[in-house]
N, C-alpha and C positions, 0 to 999 in steps of 0.2 A: 307405297304399295302401288300397284298397279294391275289393272284388270284388262283382258283382250277378248275381242270378238273377230273371228277368223271366219272368212266366206271361200270356200272352195266353187268357184265359177267356170263354166264350160261354155266356150263361145267368143265372137269377134268383139271382145272388151275395146273399148275406146278409152286409151290412156289418155289423151289430152283431155276428151271431156270428163273422165272422170277426174283430172287433176284440178278442171275448173270448177267442177262441183264441191270439190273438197274445199278448196280456198274461199270459194263464195259461201259455205257453210259454216267455214271455222271463222271468217271473217264476222259473221253476225253474231260472234259469242265472245266479246272480250276477254274473259277469265281464261279463256282456253289458250291465248299467246300470252297472257299478260305476266310480267315476272317476278315471282316471289321473292322478296327482299326480309333481310333482318334474321333474326333466331330467335327460338323461344317465343315469349308472348309478346315480343316487339317485332313479329312478323307482319309485313303488311304486303298487299298487292301494288305493282307499278304498272300502268296501261301503257301497251304500246301501241303506236299507230297502225301498224300494219302486222298479220300475221306472219311468220316465219316461214319461208318456201321451203325450208328443210324439213316441215311438217308431212312432206308428202314425199316417198321415196320408192323408187321403181328399180327394183333389184332382178336384172335377166339371170336365169341358172344357166350355166355353161358345163359340162362335163368332158373331162379329159380324156374318156374311153366309152365306146357305145352302151358296154355293161354296166356303166353307171347310171344309163336315163333312166331314172323315176323319181318320180315328182314328189320330192320330199317335204315339201312346204316350207313353212320360215324358215332363212337360213341363221336368223338372228335369235337365238333361243337360250334363254336363262331360268332360272327358279324365280326371277323377281322383276327381270328387262327393266329395271330403273333408271339403268344407264340410257334407254332409248327414250324415256318420257321424263324429261325433266322441267318441272315448272319454274326452277332458277334460270333456265335459258331462254324462257318463253316457248317451251315445247312441251306442255302438260299432255297434250294429246297428238298421235303422231299415226300416219297412215303407211303402211309397207305392202307394195304390188311385187306377187313374183311369177314368173311364168317360165317355162322351159320349153314350149313350142307355139306361143303366142294363141292357144286354145283353150289350155288348163291355165286357171289362176289362182292363186290365194292372194287374197285382199284382208291385209291383218290391221285391226284398229288397236291402239293401244293408248288406254287413258289413264291418267295418274289420279288417285284418290283426292289430293288436295283441291283439284280443277274443278269436279263434279264427281257426283254420287253414281250408282248403278243406273237409277230411273233417268237421269241428265244423260248419261251415255247413251242409251238406249234411244232417246229422244233425238240426240244428235245423229246418231247412225241411221234413224230412220228420216231423218231432214237429207241427209246425205246422201242415202239411196234413192228416196223420190225426185232429187234436183237431177240426178243423174238421168233416170228413166226418163223425166220428162223438162229439160232444160229450156226447151222455147215457150211454154204455155204457163209454166209455174212462176208465179210471182211472189216478192216477199210476204203477202198478205195471206196467199196460200201455204205458204209455208210456216207460218206462224199458226195456223188453224190445223195444220195436219200434225206438226211434230211437238213444238216448243217455241213459245216465244222469246222476245229480246230479254236477255237478263239484266239485270242491274249494270250500268254502265260504273265505271272507275275513273274517277278525277285523277288528274296529275299526280296528286301525292299519295296517292293509292287508297284514299278513303272512298267508302262507295256513295252512289247517288242516296235519293230518298228512296228507304226502304225500312220498312216497321218490321221489327222480329215477330215472329210466330208467337202466337200466345201457347202458353202452356199450359197443361194438363195440370191441374190439381188434384193431387189425392183427398179421396175422402176422408182415410185413416191416416194414423200418426204412425211410419212405421217403427217397428219392433227391433230392440238390439238383436234379437235372438235371429231375426231375418239377416240381419248384417252378419253375424257369426257363421250362419249356415253358410253363407257365399263366400266367406274369405279364410274358413276355418280348414286347417289340413293343407295339402299340397294338392298339384294337379299331375296328372301321369303324363308322362312323354312318351312317345313311340319310340323314339331312340333308344330308350332306356327299359322300357318293360313291354316293349311289343314282341308277340312269338308266333312265328306263322308254323302252321303242320305243314306235313306233306302229301295228307289226305287228298287224293282227286276230288273235283268238284262234278255234282250230277251236271249232265248236258240240260240246258233251258232252253228250247228253241224260240222262247219268247224275248230273248235277253241275247242283244248283241255288243261285242266290245272290239273298240277301233282305238287306233293309237295314229294320230296325224301330227309330224314335225313335234311330238314331244307331246302333243294334247291328248290326254286319255280321257276315253268317255265311255259309259254304259247308256245302251239306248234300248229302252223297251218295245216291244211290238204295239201296233194299234190296239190289238184286243187286250193285251196285258195291261196297258195303260188305262184304257177305258174302265176296266175291272175295278182297278185303283181308284180312278177319280169318281166312280159311281159311290164305292165305298165311303170313301172321304165325303162324300157329299150327302150321304144316309146317315152318317155317324156326326155330323157338322166338324169337321177337322178339317184346316187348312193343308195344302200342300206343303207349305214352308215347315210347319209343325210336324208332318208326319214325316219328313225328310231328315228332322232333327233328331225325332224318336228312332229311325232307322238306323241314321248312324251311331248314336249310342249304343243300340245292339251290336251294330258290328264293330266300334273299338271294345266295346267288354268283348266278343270273339277272339280278338286277336292280341289282347292285353292279359297280363299274369292276373289271376285270381286272388293272389298273395298280396298284390299292391293295395286292396281295400281292405277296410274302410280308411286308412290314414291317407290315403289318396282318392282323388275324386278323377273322374272323366269329365273334362268340362268344354264345350260346344260355346263358341260366340257366333251370336248371330245377329248381323246388321238386320235394324228396323227401320222400317219407314216413319219418319216423324214429319213429313211434309203435310201443312195445311191446304186447303182450297184454295187461300189467297197465296199460295207461291206453287201453284201448279206449274207455271211456267218457268220458274227459277232452277236452273242448272247447278247452283251450287248444292255444297252438301246438306243434305237433311236427313242424316242418317245417323241413328242411335245404336247401340252396342246392348245387346241382350246378353248374360251369362246364364248358362244352364248347366248344373253340375248334378253327376249322379255316381253312386257307388255300385259296383258290380250287383250287390245283393238287390238292388233296386232296379235293375234291367232282365228281370228273369222271364216275366210275362210282358209279350209284344203287345198286347192290347191294353194294359195297365200303363208301361211305357209312355205309349202314345196317347193316350188320354192325358195321363199326367203333365206331359209335356205341351199339350194343347190347353191345358187347363193355366198351367203358367203363363204363357204369351198371350193368352187373353187378358190376365191381370197386368201385363206387360204393357200391352196396347191401351186398355182401358186405363191405368194411370199415367200412362207416360214415365215409365220409370226408364227406358231404354236410354231417354236423355239425361240421365243423370251421371253418365261417364264421363261427358263434357265439363261438367261442374268439378267432378272428381279430380282431373287432370289438370284443372285450373289452379285448384288448391296445392295439388301437389307440385307445382310449378313453382310455387309462389317460396317454397322451402329448398333451401340450398341440397342438391343432391337427390332430392325427394323422388323424382320419377326415376332415377338410375337406382335408388333403393329396392323400391317395387318392380323393376325389371330383373334384377339379380334375385330378389325372392320369389319371382314368378307366380306371385298370387294372380294376376290377370292374363300370364301366357296360357292361352287354350291347348286343349290337345288336338282341336282341329278347330276351322272355322267353317261355318255353311252358309251362304249366300242363295236365296231363291230368287229368279227374276219370271215372274210371271206375266211381267208388262212385254217381254220379248216375243210377240207374235206375229210372225212376218203375214203381211194382207196389203191392200191398197195404199194405206198412209205410211207404209214403206216403201212404194213404189213397186211394189211384188203382186205379179198375176197369176194366175194357176192356168197353166194348160194341161188337161188330164191329171195325171198325177205329179206331174213336176211344177216347178215354183221358177218364175222367169224375173229377173228386171230387165225390161227391154228385150233387147234379141239375147241376152245372157241367163244360161240355166244354172240355176244354184243347185251345184252337186250334194253341198253339205256346209253344215254350220257348226263352229264350236265355239263355246265359252269358257274361260278360265275366271275365276272370282282370284280375288286379292290374297295374297297371303303376305303377313307383316313379320317385320324381323324377328328372329327367334320360334316363330311358328314353323310346324313341320307339315301340315296337312290342310289344304283348302278344298271344300268341296263346294259346286254349283249344281242346282238342281233347276229345270225349265222344261217348260210342253214345246216342243220341237213338232210343229205340224200335226199335232195330236199323238206326238210320243213322249213319254218324259223321258229326258236326258240328266245324266248325271256325269259329271266330269269331276275330275280331282287334280292337284298339282301340288306337287311336294316342294319341301326344303333343299337344304342342302347337307341334312344327317346323311350317315353312311346307309342307314336303311332304307333311304327314299327309293333306289329303284324297286326292291323287293316288294316296299310297301305299295309302290303305285301299281306294280301288276297283281296284287293279290287284291286290294281293297276292294275294289270295283266287282270283283267277284263275288266276294264273302257279302257285299252291300246287296247283290243281287238276291242270295241265299236267304238275309236276313228280311229283307221284303216279301218274299213268298212265305215266310215264316207268319207275317204278320197278317197276311190276306188270308191264309188257312184259320187262322185264329178268329176271323170274321163271321165264319161259316159262310161265307157267300158261296165257296167252292169247297167241294170234299177234298182233302189234304192229299188224296192219291192225285189228284189232277197235275199235282206240282212233280 
């Protein structure tokens, strides 16, 4: 699985300086260019003396005819992109730069989840941008304080240096078998089989815009609507991540067959941060997985849906249960054919995956400065930014939510299912409608305002 950050820039970008900033940044993090060896539980990391220069790629765009001269973004595009971020080749992280006129640029960073988690990727991105913006005055000590410290070194045999594993959060109660049964009983709704899209036109919403750049699809709320949502979430003490899960659940319920419940559930897989304070400078994977399941009957009232999701996620964070998946996989790997059996069964194959990036806020620590209403990295203006969350093998939909310059942004990527194109074009529109339903249910604004 890979995840991507795409910057759309306008201005005199210095390619040589950008390449040097990239190489110096990646060279400081051995896991980003270490080679993954072995298979299954026998996998290990083999350190390399230098990062692979192929991790930085410049791709000029040429047109055969003037009528084709439209900046279309990244030329390398697929639903997974795993073929361009390969930790087994020492290329777990890569940077692709494109331009059609040396004034408009797309800078696309691709991270493989085996090398770092989303938090680590954001910090490496910040270090890279900061080093480009100020390559002379910035020394390594400043880099560490700005973005991320030096990660654990690797020995030649693939073993790590001295590192104490994070303390686990102990549960104060003994898990009941009823909870396990609730989690695994029945099966999960698959969009390729159960999704149905009506032809009814959606009402125009001036506070929501939809864009598509090089296959990156995004819903962007206005600053006014974003502020309304964040104010209500603060008042009711609900996290942005949990709210987005609830809205996604309601959206999925609206595009799938009611008859598929209750024997099947809508299930969302949500990566949860398990990093402790002692590991704050470590780029390695510190992500647990939370599984949230609901039937259509449980998704009727917007306020109840969001509050129930928030309560469940609060328990996940308090008891540390998101890390249980790691132990479960380790047990399944000891049984011949165990993992393959669960994959065929589809017990843990979600209807959708949702990732929240609350830490991706552009500012001085990312080398970004404000000039009026615009954001700049040195003399290059940031025209736009896209983020796509990972989509695992067999999954059909992955959603990412984050705060972009005071505006809530929701992006989605789809798998290879035949329904992918229709799903991508309609899902975000339905998501906007569901968020309006929830906002109206909070009595913060009269429903007629929408």
